[in-house]
Backbone as CSV, one residue per row, in Angstrom:
resi,resn,N_x,N_y,N_z,CA_x,CA_y,CA_z,C_x,C_y,C_z
1,MET,-1.050,37.743,-0.029,-0.465,36.482,0.372,-1.556,35.496,0.799
2,ARG,-2.496,35.986,1.589,-3.582,35.144,2.067,-4.424,34.664,0.878
3,ARG,-4.640,35.543,-0.090,-5.426,35.194,-1.276,-4.701,34.105,-2.083
4,LEU,-3.380,34.226,-2.225,-2.594,33.233,-2.960,-2.676,31.873,-2.270
5,LEU,-2.569,31.869,-0.950,-2.667,30.629,-0.186,-4.047,30.004,-0.343
6,SER,-5.085,30.818,-0.293,-6.455,30.314,-0.454,-6.660,29.718,-1.837
7,CYS,-6.145,30.398,-2.862,-6.278,29.887,-4.238,-5.524,28.577,-4.408
8,SER,-4.327,28.492,-3.820,-3.530,27.264,-3.915,-4.243,26.102,-3.240
9,LEU,-4.808,26.363,-2.073,-5.534,25.325,-1.343,-6.750,24.859,-2.132
10,LEU,-7.486,25.792,-2.697,-8.669,25.461,-3.487,-8.290,24.630,-4.708
11,LEU,-7.206,25.008,-5.384,-6.746,24.265,-6.557,-6.328,22.851,-6.166
12,SER,-5.618,22.713,-5.046,-5.183,21.392,-4.583,-6.366,20.489,-4.280
13,VAL,-7.356,21.017,-3.589,-8.554,20.233,-3.266,-9.279,19.837,-4.546
14,GLY,-9.358,20.742,-5.494,-10.013,20.451,-6.771,-9.306,19.355,-7.536
15,LEU,-7.971,19.365,-7.510,-7.211,18.343,-8.229,-7.347,16.972,-7.585
16,LEU,-7.529,16.926,-6.285,-7.711,15.642,-5.612,-8.939,14.912,-6.132
17,GLY,-9.942,15.628,-6.511,-11.164,15.026,-7.033,-11.029,14.543,-8.458
18,CYS,-9.881,14.798,-9.088,-9.676,14.420,-10.490,-8.701,13.265,-10.613
19,SER,-8.767,12.292,-9.734,-7.852,11.157,-9.807,-8.153,10.326,-11.038
20,ALA,-7.146,9.533,-11.455,-7.280,8.731,-12.673,-8.425,7.735,-12.582
21,GLY,-8.698,7.218,-11.380,-9.739,6.214,-11.250,-11.137,6.775,-11.374
22,GLY,-11.331,8.000,-10.988,-12.656,8.603,-11.056,-13.538,8.116,-9.928
23,GLU,-14.668,8.761,-9.793,-15.607,8.403,-8.738,-16.177,7.020,-9.005
24,GLY,-16.213,6.201,-7.994,-16.777,4.866,-8.136,-15.814,3.830,-8.692
25,ALA,-14.564,4.222,-8.977,-13.594,3.263,-9.513,-13.252,2.232,-8.441
26,LEU,-13.096,0.998,-8.866,-12.737,-0.066,-7.936,-11.263,0.034,-7.577
27,PRO,-10.905,-0.346,-6.358,-9.495,-0.311,-5.963,-8.710,-1.406,-6.682
28,LEU,-7.395,-1.255,-6.680,-6.509,-2.258,-7.270,-5.711,-2.928,-6.163
29,TYR,-5.550,-4.250,-6.280,-4.763,-5.010,-5.327,-3.671,-5.748,-6.083
30,GLN,-2.501,-5.818,-5.473,-1.354,-6.456,-6.110,-1.702,-7.881,-6.527
31,ALA,-1.372,-8.212,-7.778,-1.608,-9.559,-8.307,-0.368,-9.964,-9.090
32,THR,0.370,-10.907,-8.543,1.581,-11.406,-9.183,1.503,-12.918,-9.251
33,GLY,2.422,-13.515,-9.987,2.420,-14.963,-10.049,3.500,-15.505,-10.945
34,SER,3.379,-16.793,-11.223,4.336,-17.460,-12.099,3.601,-18.487,-12.949
35,LEU,4.201,-18.779,-14.106,3.632,-19.736,-15.050,4.685,-20.773,-15.393
36,LYS,4.342,-22.038,-15.168,5.242,-23.144,-15.496,4.455,-24.240,-16.200
37,VAL,5.104,-24.867,-17.153,4.537,-26.039,-17.818,5.550,-27.163,-17.645
38,GLY,5.107,-28.249,-17.052,6.015,-29.357,-16.789,7.160,-28.960,-15.879
39,GLY,6.915,-28.014,-14.993,7.934,-27.566,-14.055,8.890,-26.527,-14.607
40,LYS,8.782,-26.191,-15.901,9.680,-25.214,-16.525,8.946,-23.894,-16.748
41,PRO,9.616,-22.768,-16.440,8.969,-21.465,-16.626,8.745,-21.144,-18.097
42,LEU,7.644,-20.454,-18.378,7.341,-20.018,-19.744,7.520,-18.509,-19.835
43,ALA,8.295,-18.067,-20.835,8.523,-16.640,-21.066,7.652,-16.152,-22.215
44,ASN,7.429,-14.842,-22.257,6.714,-14.174,-23.351,5.278,-14.664,-23.514
45,ILE,4.633,-14.974,-22.400,3.229,-15.383,-22.418,2.422,-14.283,-21.724
46,THR,1.347,-13.858,-22.353,0.463,-12.881,-21.732,-0.533,-13.629,-20.851
47,VAL,-0.618,-13.211,-19.608,-1.573,-13.778,-18.654,-2.682,-12.742,-18.507
48,GLN,-3.890,-13.138,-18.847,-5.026,-12.212,-18.807,-6.045,-12.686,-17.784
49,LEU,-6.488,-11.769,-16.938,-7.578,-12.057,-16.003,-8.850,-11.502,-16.628
50,THR,-9.777,-12.393,-16.959,-11.038,-12.012,-17.590,-12.159,-12.164,-16.567
51,PRO,-12.896,-11.076,-16.273,-13.975,-11.181,-15.281,-14.962,-12.295,-15.634
52,VAL,-15.322,-13.104,-14.641,-16.275,-14.197,-14.838,-17.654,-13.631,-15.141
53,ASP,-18.039,-12.600,-14.415,-19.347,-11.969,-14.590,-19.192,-10.766,-15.513
54,ALA,-19.772,-10.856,-16.701,-19.652,-9.780,-17.691,-20.290,-8.480,-17.214
55,THR,-21.193,-8.560,-16.248,-21.851,-7.349,-15.754,-21.107,-6.725,-14.572
56,ALA,-20.040,-7.385,-14.122,-19.274,-6.863,-12.987,-18.533,-5.590,-13.381
57,LYS,-18.227,-4.770,-12.399,-17.472,-3.545,-12.651,-15.980,-3.822,-12.810
58,SER,-15.547,-5.033,-12.446,-14.139,-5.391,-12.555,-13.679,-5.301,-13.998
59,LYS,-12.475,-4.785,-14.188,-11.883,-4.664,-15.518,-10.893,-5.810,-15.727
60,PRO,-10.684,-6.233,-16.981,-9.675,-7.260,-17.242,-8.292,-6.755,-16.832
61,GLY,-7.473,-7.665,-16.369,-6.092,-7.344,-16.022,-5.158,-8.185,-16.871
62,ILE,-3.972,-7.653,-17.171,-3.021,-8.396,-17.992,-1.607,-8.251,-17.451
63,GLY,-0.804,-9.259,-17.738,0.612,-9.239,-17.398,1.359,-10.103,-18.391
64,LYS,2.668,-9.949,-18.455,3.472,-10.729,-19.388,4.585,-11.418,-18.620
65,THR,4.788,-12.700,-18.909,5.801,-13.458,-18.190,7.202,-13.075,-18.652
66,ASP,8.125,-13.073,-17.682,9.526,-12.826,-17.995,10.231,-14.167,-18.199
67,ALA,11.553,-14.162,-18.287,12.324,-15.383,-18.540,12.135,-16.426,-17.444
68,GLU,11.776,-15.990,-16.240,11.552,-16.913,-15.125,10.091,-17.314,-14.990
69,GLY,9.254,-16.884,-15.938,7.834,-17.210,-15.897,7.036,-16.346,-14.939
70,LYS,7.648,-15.310,-14.388,6.967,-14.448,-13.411,6.242,-13.309,-14.126
71,PHE,5.117,-12.900,-13.553,4.333,-11.814,-14.135,3.704,-10.962,-13.037
72,THR,3.367,-9.730,-13.424,2.643,-8.797,-12.564,1.446,-8.297,-13.357
73,ILE,0.272,-8.402,-12.783,-0.959,-7.981,-13.463,-1.127,-6.463,-13.352
74,ALA,-1.589,-5.867,-14.456,-1.923,-4.440,-14.488,-3.330,-4.289,-15.064
75,THR,-4.032,-3.279,-14.598,-5.380,-2.972,-15.079,-5.383,-1.534,-15.580
76,ASN,-5.727,-1.359,-16.838,-5.710,-0.020,-17.452,-4.378,0.690,-17.235
77,GLY,-3.281,-0.064,-17.298,-1.953,0.520,-17.170,-1.461,0.705,-15.750
78,ASP,-2.294,0.460,-14.750,-1.899,0.592,-13.350,-1.709,-0.793,-12.748
79,LYS,-0.637,-0.974,-11.972,-0.366,-2.275,-11.366,-1.483,-2.674,-10.421
80,GLY,-1.924,-3.926,-10.579,-2.942,-4.469,-9.697,-4.172,-4.941,-10.449
81,ALA,-5.072,-5.579,-9.700,-6.328,-6.097,-10.258,-7.479,-5.658,-9.361
82,ASN,-8.624,-5.429,-9.981,-9.832,-5.082,-9.227,-10.322,-6.307,-8.462
83,PRO,-11.050,-6.109,-7.360,-11.654,-7.244,-6.671,-12.667,-7.926,-7.592
84,GLY,-12.735,-9.236,-7.504,-13.695,-9.984,-8.307,-13.179,-11.359,-8.672
85,LYS,-14.043,-12.130,-9.346,-13.676,-13.469,-9.817,-13.274,-13.377,-11.279
86,TYR,-12.201,-14.091,-11.616,-11.642,-14.038,-12.963,-11.303,-15.426,-13.483
87,LYS,-11.394,-15.582,-14.796,-10.831,-16.740,-15.478,-9.439,-16.321,-15.930
88,VAL,-8.476,-17.224,-15.815,-7.110,-16.952,-16.254,-6.966,-17.454,-17.683
89,VAL,-6.584,-16.549,-18.593,-6.418,-16.871,-20.010,-4.959,-16.639,-20.376
90,LEU,-4.382,-17.564,-21.138,-2.995,-17.444,-21.579,-2.947,-17.149,-23.072
91,ILE,-2.068,-16.229,-23.458,-1.899,-15.866,-24.864,-0.419,-15.994,-25.192
92,ASP,-0.105,-16.812,-26.197,1.280,-17.067,-26.590,1.777,-15.968,-27.524
93,GLY,2.790,-15.230,-27.110,3.344,-14.140,-27.909,3.925,-14.612,-29.226
94,ALA,4.595,-15.769,-29.247,5.190,-16.283,-30.484,4.111,-16.669,-31.485
95,ALA,3.042,-17.290,-31.008,1.950,-17.673,-31.909,1.262,-16.430,-32.457
96,MET,1.115,-15.401,-31.628,0.491,-14.162,-32.090,1.342,-13.505,-33.165
97,ALA,2.678,-13.504,-32.990,3.568,-12.902,-33.990,3.483,-13.668,-35.299
98,ALA,3.437,-15.017,-35.219,3.319,-15.833,-36.428,1.986,-15.582,-37.110
99,SER,0.929,-15.441,-36.318,-0.387,-15.156,-36.868,-0.389,-13.800,-37.562
100,ASN,0.250,-12.817,-36.946,0.343,-11.485,-37.547,1.072,-11.544,-38.882
101,GLN,2.162,-12.317,-38.929,2.941,-12.427,-40.158,2.100,-13.082,-41.243
102,SER,1.366,-14.123,-40.893,0.517,-14.811,-41.858,-0.593,-13.905,-42.366
103,GLN,-0.979,-12.933,-41.559,-2.045,-12.016,-41.944,-1.502,-10.751,-42.596
104,GLY,-0.213,-10.755,-42.952,0.361,-9.604,-43.632,0.764,-8.474,-42.714
105,MET,0.967,-8.762,-41.442,1.370,-7.713,-40.507,2.880,-7.712,-40.321
106,GLY,3.598,-8.492,-41.149,5.050,-8.470,-41.106,5.659,-9.099,-39.875
107,GLY,4.904,-9.830,-39.108,5.441,-10.498,-37.932,5.837,-9.548,-36.818
108,LYS,5.351,-8.323,-36.854,5.729,-7.356,-35.820,5.218,-7.807,-34.460
109,GLN,5.977,-7.485,-33.442,5.549,-7.788,-32.085,4.415,-6.837,-31.723
110,ILE,3.460,-7.327,-30.982,2.359,-6.468,-30.560,2.440,-6.279,-29.056
111,SER,1.850,-5.209,-28.596,1.892,-4.914,-27.168,0.984,-5.873,-26.405
112,THR,1.186,-5.912,-25.103,0.352,-6.753,-24.251,-1.106,-6.332,-24.352
113,GLU,-1.336,-5.019,-24.455,-2.709,-4.522,-24.564,-3.362,-5.017,-25.854
114,GLU,-2.580,-4.978,-26.974,-3.119,-5.457,-28.245,-3.394,-6.956,-28.177
115,ALA,-2.478,-7.680,-27.537,-2.647,-9.127,-27.425,-3.889,-9.473,-26.622
116,SER,-4.155,-8.679,-25.582,-5.324,-8.985,-24.756,-6.621,-8.783,-25.522
117,LYS,-6.580,-7.916,-26.540,-7.775,-7.685,-27.347,-8.026,-8.846,-28.306
118,MET,-6.961,-9.562,-28.639,-7.091,-10.675,-29.580,-7.175,-11.968,-28.774
119,SER,-8.343,-12.427,-28.527,-8.523,-13.618,-27.702,-8.381,-14.880,-28.533
120,GLY,-8.388,-15.992,-27.862,-8.342,-17.273,-28.548,-9.515,-17.453,-29.493
121,GLU,-10.655,-16.876,-29.132,-11.831,-16.972,-30.000,-11.566,-16.320,-31.349
122,MET,-10.910,-15.166,-31.318,-10.636,-14.453,-32.564,-9.711,-15.276,-33.457
123,ALA,-8.699,-15.860,-32.863,-7.777,-16.685,-33.640,-8.518,-17.852,-34.286
124,MET,-9.430,-18.457,-33.528,-10.200,-19.575,-34.082,-11.095,-19.109,-35.230
125,LYS,-11.721,-17.949,-35.097,-12.585,-17.425,-36.155,-11.796,-17.167,-37.429
126,ILE,-10.603,-16.604,-37.283,-9.762,-16.339,-38.452,-9.445,-17.646,-39.166
127,MET,-9.094,-18.662,-38.396,-8.745,-19.957,-38.990,-9.960,-20.589,-39.662
128,GLN,-11.131,-20.419,-39.070,-12.343,-21.007,-39.628,-12.823,-20.271,-40.871
129,GLN,-12.349,-19.065,-41.097,-12.768,-18.284,-42.254,-11.924,-18.588,-43.487
130,GLY,-11.275,-19.716,-43.507,-10.559,-20.124,-44.705,-9.125,-19.666,-44.777
131,LYS,-8.537,-19.321,-43.676,-7.140,-18.919,-43.675,-6.279,-20.166,-43.473
132,ALA,-6.553,-21.192,-44.257,-5.877,-22.476,-44.100,-4.383,-22.374,-44.360
133,ALA,-3.951,-21.422,-45.188,-2.535,-21.286,-45.503,-1.743,-20.761,-44.313
134,MET,-2.433,-20.261,-43.336,-1.785,-19.695,-42.171,-1.217,-20.822,-41.309
135,THR,0.055,-20.743,-40.997,0.662,-21.736,-40.119,1.028,-21.049,-38.809
136,VAL,0.255,-21.321,-37.812,0.478,-20.751,-36.493,0.973,-21.869,-35.592
137,PRO,2.115,-21.657,-34.929,2.627,-22.714,-34.056,1.674,-22.991,-32.895
138,GLU,1.694,-24.224,-32.448,0.876,-24.602,-31.295,1.420,-23.886,-30.060
139,PRO,0.547,-23.427,-29.186,1.037,-22.782,-27.960,1.702,-23.826,-27.060
140,PRO,2.605,-23.396,-26.199,3.302,-24.338,-25.315,2.478,-24.738,-24.093
141,PHE,1.169,-24.580,-24.195,0.250,-24.950,-23.115,-1.020,-25.491,-23.760
142,PRO,-1.827,-26.261,-23.031,-3.070,-26.794,-23.601,-3.982,-25.679,-24.125
143,LYS,-4.636,-25.948,-25.252,-5.460,-24.942,-25.935,-6.577,-24.365,-25.072
144,GLU,-7.127,-25.156,-24.158,-8.250,-24.640,-23.362,-7.853,-23.422,-22.527
145,TRP,-6.569,-23.234,-22.277,-6.104,-22.077,-21.516,-6.201,-20.785,-22.326
146,GLY,-6.408,-20.867,-23.634,-6.453,-19.697,-24.499,-7.813,-19.035,-24.602
147,ASP,-8.803,-19.511,-23.865,-10.159,-18.974,-23.965,-10.796,-18.950,-22.572
148,ALA,-11.413,-17.841,-22.225,-12.044,-17.713,-20.903,-13.157,-18.735,-20.696
149,LYS,-13.806,-19.159,-21.780,-14.905,-20.124,-21.652,-14.409,-21.513,-21.273
150,THR,-13.170,-21.834,-21.638,-12.668,-23.188,-21.407,-11.497,-23.254,-20.425
151,SER,-10.988,-22.117,-20.014,-9.848,-22.109,-19.092,-10.215,-22.815,-17.787
152,PRO,-9.350,-23.724,-17.322,-9.651,-24.442,-16.087,-9.312,-23.657,-14.813
153,LYS,-8.667,-22.509,-14.964,-8.210,-21.769,-13.781,-9.079,-20.547,-13.515
154,GLU,-9.602,-20.493,-12.302,-10.370,-19.334,-11.854,-9.733,-18.828,-10.567
155,VAL,-9.600,-17.507,-10.459,-9.034,-16.907,-9.254,-9.977,-15.825,-8.751
156,GLU,-9.845,-15.514,-7.470,-10.640,-14.431,-6.902,-9.708,-13.434,-6.237
157,VAL,-9.846,-12.183,-6.627,-9.100,-11.098,-6.003,-10.011,-10.514,-4.928
158,THR,-9.528,-10.535,-3.700,-10.293,-9.960,-2.592,-9.592,-8.671,-2.176
159,ASN,-9.822,-8.226,-0.992,-9.230,-6.971,-0.527,-7.816,-7.174,-0.001
160,ALA,-7.009,-7.906,-0.758,-5.625,-8.168,-0.367,-4.824,-8.581,-1.602
161,ALA,-3.510,-8.573,-1.462,-2.640,-9.014,-2.551,-2.897,-10.494,-2.825
162,ILE,-2.681,-10.894,-4.074,-2.906,-12.283,-4.467,-1.706,-12.783,-5.269
163,THR,-1.380,-14.056,-5.071,-0.344,-14.711,-5.863,-1.023,-15.785,-6.695
164,ILE,-0.804,-15.731,-8.003,-1.432,-16.668,-8.934,-0.342,-17.567,-9.510
165,ASN,-0.207,-18.755,-8.962,0.781,-19.692,-9.478,0.083,-20.690,-10.385
166,ILE,0.541,-20.743,-11.628,-0.050,-21.627,-12.627,0.986,-22.683,-12.970
167,ASP,0.686,-23.920,-12.655,1.592,-25.037,-12.947,0.806,-26.062,-13.747
168,ILE,1.082,-26.107,-15.029,0.340,-26.984,-15.940,1.150,-28.248,-16.182
């Protein structure tokens, strides 16, 4: 009995060291917000937090707006954002679906994770490579919001929850 208890305790302690974040992982803090254009909420928009400093340990965070324009940021599938400074980038789900259809992807919806991989820069490169026949609808927000280099919104996540209200 004592041996079983000792083995169980040892196994439990060993498993504690195998958390998903790993050694040195940055903590996550709640990051929620809302997106409105002209006072009206925008739905189906991916909100991406892109670290300002490319050498920072902070990971990008993403969230998707609901019908009320509200979103919750997640990092690597876990709710929250790492501490750090971020540029806020917006990705229009409808424009991405139209772009996919024009590129022969059948207009299928893509996940938030896939959308975050396809930045505004990529869309511009595709268009510049002679895909003139592609008709992608204009996003319902100014174009500069689609790229971390030109986005006018910067936020900082500190050691506390943050609310990111975007009113364009």
